[in-house]
Phi, psi and omega in degrees: 000173181285151178235146179282147177295147180300142179273131177289118179253124179292124182295134177295138179294134177285329180217076186296148181303325181295333176298319180292322178297317180289327176298324176298316179298322176297315180299325180278359180060041172285116185286322189221149168234118179266139181201148164259118195302144182202155184292334186286350173231033181297325178296315179295317182296319178296323179293321179301313188274348183236339188275143171096170181289336175231077183297154181057033176223127179047065011262157172259137179281126179250124184275119176254148180265001178202143181296324177299319179295323179301315180290321177300322177299315179296326178296309180296321179298313184295323179290331179280324188255342185072025180211152183275155163244177186249160178223141172246133181234155184260101169048210183294320185288321178293320180294323178290321174301323185274353192299323179298315181292324177295316178302318180295316180296324178299313181288339177269003181051050185254128182282124177219133176262113184249125175251123180253123177282143179233127184226112181282349189258340185252119184047056192306312185285326188275325193244009176225173180196163177291328182226075183298318184296342178299338179298328184236017186298331181293340181223038164233159184277324185200149174211162177207153174229083186296151184255354180218167179296317179301315179296327180296316180296317179295322182292323179295317175301313183296319181298319179296314181298317180295322182297321186266358180264127181300141355287123184291161180175176179287140176234157186230135169238121178267119184239120180296140183300329180291328176291327178295328184267351186296142176290123185278338180059232181263014181299133180259152177285129181295153179288134178276127177248113183301154180289155173258118182277141179291126180239166169292161181271173184300321180296314179297318179299320180294319180296318179295316179299317179298318181293322177295320180291321184283336185291142174282331184212072182287159180218150176240136173251111185254122176263222183266116175269174187281318189219167175303331178297323178297324178294320177300316178300317182296320177298315180301316182291321179298315182289324180292320185266349181070025182282145163283158189226136168257129183254161173247020188295337178271003179241341185196169177276174175056048175231182188293140181298130188296326185259018170297141184306333182265000181273118184144184182287336180078185186281347182219121183273356179270097183265129180265356173205129180234126177251124176264133176242100188056032178207178182283149175216141183284333181259312177203147179223127177268114185238135173292164178304147183275165173301324183300321182296331179271322187294328180303328180274343186261326191278073187287342182260008177058037177291327173099006180301323184291347186263005170288134183300135181297118182286141175231127178242126359287165186303142180290141174276325179251094185284351181288330183075010184294337181264010181280140166256117185280101181195167177278121184296317183302316180285341183271334185302316179302329178292321178293317179300316180300314180292323180299314181296328179289328188267336187291151178240169179299320180298318180294320180301317180294319180294319180294322179298319177297318180295319179300315180297321178297316177299315184299314181295314181295316181296324178295318178294315181297322180299315180294320178297313182293325179294317178299318179296319179298314181296322179297319180295327185281353180286343181298124179070023187302320184261012186283160174223128003304163191289135175296135178293328176298320180287325178304315178285317188294320182289337180282325189303311181299337183276341183244350191298334179263005177260166173270109189234160175224125173268107192268339191265145169302144187239005183297326181284343176251021169070017167054046182286353174288335182291128180087351181239305177282151182258116186262085188245358180248157179303334185249015184304314177223125185275349173087188184284164171281131194310319183247008179071020182282132182282147182107356185282327200298307186289325177293314179296325179292324174296321176297318175296327176294324175298316179296328186275336194304317183259014186238021178053042182236150173244157182242131178252126180237107173274100197260118175292141185292318179298320181296319184297329184289348177286312187220062183291347183300340178294341173298319178295318178302318179297319179291315184296319183263009173056058183269139182280067189244117175259114180256122179245116184287125165269081189263091176262010173057043177175179173258087196290329177301319180288327174302314181295317179299316183290323175300316179297314183297317179295324180295312182290339176267357177065038185250359183083158187238018185287347180247017184285356175282344184291122179079003182234347183244157180249078181218167182056061008261163168290151179268132180266097185285334176295318177292323177299313178300315179298322180298328179269001177093011179262122177300132190217161174210163180119182009282143178256122176247340179269114184298340179293344182267358184296307188301316180298319179295317179300317180298319178296318180295316181295319178299323180292311184291332175294340175266007179080024180241114181299155187216143179233132177239118179271117181241125176278116191244164168297159186301311183224000000 
């Protein structure tokens, strides 16, 4: 009988290029790669889940239901850990879906390694381009589109280094799907050479050390450092120099522990020398390079993103920047410590010890006074319904204060009631605002913080705005699927309240009345059932809760769940702000 001609079968690669790419991520200790699956990185995805003696480990593939959420997860993870994770995106369409989150990470100076798959054969005209990275070049730090497998390996190393070098930010490597499938043969992985961070010089370090030693009452202003190691260095310098310290821990992650004995105004508010570490200082401030210094080279289309003034929290007192030393504070602190130890005398050590004790006693007294004042302020509307936001935070605190916790969500819309009540003593205690104020960030970033927390006996608290959740609710499924210890508490005011306030004001100044200001600003008719939404995504949920007396019992159920690695959502009907 007749026989069919043999079918040409493409030989499987014995050593596919994507295996080498994933080995680089393993070598760099990238814990996670978040992705919404796509054909343009199928080689990489297969390598993650199958390659190595421990496949799908370092990195582990995290399934995102939206590309924006994938980048938000990397954003939240990096702010919690002080290290980047990776994201894979699909060509032009995936990168455009993710662009808001990338823009946000850029303004937050957050390191993220982004790999964009490029496929000329699948939806060629619609989903690929000659220069895919050009779509987001105005708000990424660095990008490359390598033409060979060897160049791809080098580009991944470079992208990681650029991401973690100040000014930190998201970087992109566009990798053609054919390079992922290419036979690597005897190609070796290039040696990774860590970046060299810009530091102050020895002379500058000596001058700072001399000034700290000579000062009767030195002070340090600590902003956001890069990693937990930087916080350790800052603590060492504060204790060595006897400085009082102002922290940014209630505004951002990676800052000085709030309840350190020297953190506070201290026994004397008249400081004769102030050192800023990534924050303002009246005498000298060590500041990393600004976004502007990088953006000038990136913003090839003159969109102007780089010319937005670099935000500094807390606000700078000296806006001129004339007293800034442009260097990485974290890498510079050890140089100051070294010089300080060389210069100090026994007499100075004794004097500093007396000063440290004075700061500790005064700060402890001030803390108790401020706590009493904070608690008194929070009693207003305590028994009201909808639930007071002050009570929402206050009832939670006694239940988590002895746990290792991370507050992952921006809190400006819920009036920041953790400030003055919760103790922000870990690098990840509060992750701070979303860099560009873009809505939709919260649940994705909280899932990323949950990834960082999952294997570290930590829980994540997300005070979740209702309007924000409706942008990217799919991260709830990611939290359920990957068993993240994430407690989501809805700040459900059933609307976009900032816009309600704006419209009330506008109607008032125009003399038109405000009875229709709910149109286009509120989420009613029908109300959204967030407990059912959570359950639909596999997250155990309860609510809506309108009676504040029911909060504590709900919190206890939620905390018990997340301690077992099962995310939980509590829908609370709250006052607007």
